[in-house]
C-alpha positions as CSV (number, residue, x, y, z in Angstrom):
1,Q,-3.9,37.5,27.5
2,C,-4.1,38.7,23.9
3,V,-3.2,35.5,22.4
4,L,-7.0,34.3,22.3
5,S,-7.7,32.5,19.3
6,E,-6.2,29.1,20.0
7,E,-8.1,28.7,23.9
8,Q,-11.6,29.6,21.5
9,I,-10.9,27.6,18.9
10,R,-10.6,24.7,21.3
11,L,-13.8,25.8,23.7
12,K,-15.6,25.7,20.3
13,K,-14.9,22.1,19.3
14,M,-15.7,21.1,22.7
15,K,-18.9,23.0,22.7
16,K,-19.7,21.1,18.8
17,Q,-18.3,18.0,20.5
18,H,-21.4,18.5,23.4
19,E,-24.2,19.3,21.0
20,E,-23.6,16.6,19.3
21,E,-23.7,14.5,22.3
22,T,-26.6,15.9,23.3
23,A,-28.9,15.3,20.2
24,R,-27.7,12.0,20.1
25,T,-29.3,11.6,23.6
26,S,-32.4,14.1,23.6
27,T,-35.4,13.4,21.6
28,V,-36.5,16.7,22.6
29,V,-34.3,20.1,22.8
30,T,-35.5,23.0,24.7
31,P,-34.3,26.1,23.9
32,T,-32.5,28.7,25.6
33,P,-33.5,32.1,25.5
34,L,-31.1,34.7,24.7
35,Q,-29.8,36.8,26.9
36,E,-30.9,40.8,25.2
37,A,-27.5,42.8,24.9
38,A,-28.0,46.1,27.0
39,P,-27.0,48.7,24.4
40,L,-23.2,50.8,25.3
41,D,-23.9,53.9,27.4
42,P,-23.0,57.3,25.9
43,Q,-19.5,57.2,27.7
44,Q,-18.9,53.5,26.3
45,Q,-19.7,55.0,23.0
46,E,-17.2,57.7,23.2
47,M,-14.4,56.0,24.3
48,I,-14.6,53.6,21.5
49,E,-15.1,56.4,19.0
50,K,-11.9,58.1,20.5
51,L,-9.8,55.1,20.8
52,V,-10.1,54.2,17.2
53,A,-9.7,57.6,16.0
54,M,-6.6,57.9,18.2
55,Q,-5.5,54.3,16.4
56,K,-5.8,56.0,13.0
57,Q,-3.9,59.0,13.8
58,C,-1.1,57.2,15.0
59,N,-1.1,55.1,11.8
60,K,-1.5,58.2,9.6
61,R,1.8,59.6,11.3
62,S,3.2,56.2,10.5
63,F,2.3,56.8,7.0
64,L,3.4,59.6,6.4
65,D,7.3,58.7,7.3
66,R,7.1,55.8,5.2
67,P,9.7,57.2,2.9
68,K,12.6,57.4,5.3
69,V,12.4,53.3,5.4
70,T,15.2,52.2,3.7
71,P,14.1,50.7,0.5
72,W,13.4,46.5,0.1
73,P,15.8,46.0,-2.5
74,Q,14.7,45.0,-5.7
75,S,18.2,42.1,-5.9
76,Q,17.1,38.2,-5.5
77,D,20.2,37.5,-4.8
78,L,20.7,36.1,-1.4
79,Q,24.5,35.2,-1.2
80,N,24.6,39.1,-1.2
81,R,25.7,41.0,2.3
82,E,24.5,44.2,0.9
83,V,20.7,43.0,0.0
84,R,20.8,41.0,2.9
85,Q,21.6,43.8,5.5
86,Q,19.0,46.4,3.8
87,R,16.2,43.7,3.2
88,F,16.8,43.5,7.4
89,A,17.1,47.1,8.0
90,H,13.8,47.9,6.0
91,F,11.9,45.8,8.5
92,T,14.3,46.6,11.3
93,E,12.9,50.4,10.6
94,L,9.1,49.3,10.1
95,A,9.2,47.5,13.7
96,I,10.7,50.7,15.0
97,M,7.9,52.3,13.6
98,S,5.2,49.9,15.0
99,V,6.6,50.4,18.4
100,Q,6.8,54.0,18.5
101,E,3.2,53.8,17.0
102,I,2.1,51.7,20.1
103,V,3.9,54.3,22.9
104,D,1.8,57.3,21.1
105,F,-0.9,55.3,21.4
106,A,-1.0,54.3,25.6
107,K,0.1,57.8,25.9
108,Q,-3.3,59.2,24.7
109,L,-5.0,56.4,26.9
110,P,-6.6,58.3,29.8
111,G,-4.4,57.9,32.8
112,F,-1.7,56.2,31.7
113,L,0.7,59.7,32.2
114,E,-1.0,59.5,35.6
115,L,1.4,56.0,36.5
116,T,4.6,56.7,37.4
117,R,7.6,56.9,34.9
118,E,8.4,53.3,35.8
119,D,5.4,51.7,35.5
120,Q,5.2,53.0,31.9
121,I,7.6,51.4,31.4
122,A,7.5,48.0,32.5
123,L,3.7,48.5,31.1
124,L,5.0,49.0,28.1
125,K,7.8,46.8,27.8
126,T,6.4,44.0,28.0
127,S,3.0,44.3,26.5
128,T,5.0,45.3,22.9
129,I,5.4,42.4,21.9
130,E,1.8,41.1,21.9
131,I,0.8,44.3,20.6
132,M,2.6,43.9,17.4
133,L,1.2,40.8,16.9
134,L,-2.3,41.9,17.2
135,E,-1.1,44.7,14.8
136,T,0.2,42.4,12.0
137,S,-2.6,40.1,12.7
138,R,-4.8,42.8,11.7
139,R,-2.9,43.5,8.3
140,Y,-2.8,39.8,7.5
141,N,-4.4,39.3,4.0
142,P,-5.5,35.5,3.3
143,A,-6.2,36.1,-0.1
144,I,-2.1,36.1,-0.5
145,D,-0.9,34.5,2.9
146,S,1.1,37.5,3.3
147,I,0.8,40.9,5.8
148,T,0.6,45.0,4.3
149,F,2.6,46.9,6.5
150,L,1.9,51.1,5.8
151,K,-0.8,50.5,2.9
152,D,2.0,49.2,0.4
153,F,4.4,46.5,1.8
154,S,3.5,42.8,1.3
155,Y,5.5,40.3,2.7
156,N,5.4,36.4,2.9
157,K,6.7,34.1,4.9
158,E,9.6,34.2,2.0
159,D,10.2,37.5,2.4
160,F,10.2,37.1,6.5
161,A,12.7,34.9,6.1
162,K,14.9,37.2,3.4
163,A,15.3,39.6,6.0
164,G,17.0,37.2,8.5
165,L,13.8,36.0,10.6
166,Q,14.0,32.3,11.3
167,F,10.8,30.0,10.1
168,E,10.2,28.7,14.2
169,F,9.4,32.1,14.4
170,I,7.8,33.1,11.1
171,N,5.1,30.3,11.3
172,P,3.5,31.3,15.0
173,I,3.1,35.1,13.7
174,F,1.2,34.1,10.3
175,E,-0.7,30.9,12.2
176,F,-1.9,33.5,15.1
177,S,-3.0,36.0,12.1
178,K,-4.4,33.5,10.6
179,G,-6.5,32.3,13.9
180,M,-7.5,36.1,15.0
181,N,-8.5,37.0,11.4
182,D,-11.1,34.4,11.1
183,L,-12.7,36.0,14.4
184,H,-13.2,38.7,12.2
185,L,-12.4,41.7,14.7
186,D,-13.1,45.0,13.5
187,E,-11.4,48.8,14.2
188,A,-12.9,48.9,18.0
189,E,-12.0,45.1,18.7
190,Y,-8.9,45.8,18.0
191,A,-8.4,49.0,19.5
192,L,-9.9,47.9,22.1
193,L,-8.0,44.6,22.8
194,I,-4.2,47.2,22.6
195,A,-5.5,49.1,25.5
196,I,-6.5,45.9,27.7
197,N,-3.0,44.8,26.8
198,I,-1.9,47.9,27.5
199,F,-3.0,47.9,31.0
200,S,-2.4,44.4,32.5
201,A,-1.5,45.0,36.3
202,D,0.1,41.5,36.2
203,R,3.1,42.4,33.9
204,P,6.3,42.1,35.8
205,N,7.8,45.2,37.6
206,V,4.4,46.8,37.5
207,Q,4.4,48.7,41.0
208,D,0.7,50.2,41.5
209,H,-1.0,46.8,40.5
210,D,-4.8,48.7,41.8
211,L,-4.5,51.5,40.0
212,V,-3.7,49.7,36.3
213,E,-6.3,47.3,37.4
214,R,-8.9,50.5,37.2
215,L,-8.0,52.1,34.3
216,Q,-7.7,48.5,32.0
217,Q,-11.6,47.8,33.9
218,P,-13.5,50.0,31.3
219,Y,-11.8,48.9,28.4
220,V,-13.1,45.3,29.7
221,D,-16.8,46.3,30.1
222,A,-16.2,47.9,26.9
223,L,-15.0,44.9,24.8
224,R,-18.1,42.6,26.8
225,S,-20.9,44.8,26.0
226,Y,-20.0,45.5,22.7
227,I,-19.2,41.8,21.8
228,M,-22.9,40.9,23.3
229,I,-24.5,43.4,20.9
230,K,-22.4,42.9,17.7
231,R,-21.7,38.5,18.3
232,P,-25.1,37.9,20.7
233,N,-25.1,34.6,19.3
234,D,-21.1,33.9,19.9
235,H,-21.3,33.5,24.3
236,L,-17.4,31.9,23.7
237,M,-16.0,35.1,22.5
238,F,-16.1,36.7,25.7
239,P,-17.8,34.2,28.5
């Protein structure tokens, strides 16, 4: 699953407790030599660069479509039905653009179009929400506790509520975004996570599990290598 932040926080707490207990019971600690990370091979480096470029291109298309989005109303009247509908339309259109970005990105992934149409639909249908959460988290601004779409549209929890969303849905989005922000992932890590998420063979109604797993594996391997290079001391990021 993509939602790793809570589990990683729990593991880090366990690690800290273990280290504290070890320090109390041991007078001499023998340091464990760090495993030297192997560099990315040329194929992995090229793949990561292409993934990041693909994502930027998809985001650019959405940015160009920004004028088509229903404007966010300036009125603060929460009882005005037309204003409420306009806010809802604004958020809905942003969500539709996000879904289109995901579809465009998936179609460019090597091997995706080799899958049957049924498997393509099954993978996209079940991964879209998770990928939208990932995309939302990378747009989170902790300084103002808001999420920014298309560079200029920033929304806090109250804005989400004004658009018709319930706080029981809003709060987990912001909690997840904060957790992911604490990991300080870069564009390459997000792109790899999204590709891995798309090629998840355990999705309902997927028929060719073996092919999907084979398509996913290069991204898993690349992410592992990338993390070992970027975060050599963080063994909990990718056990």
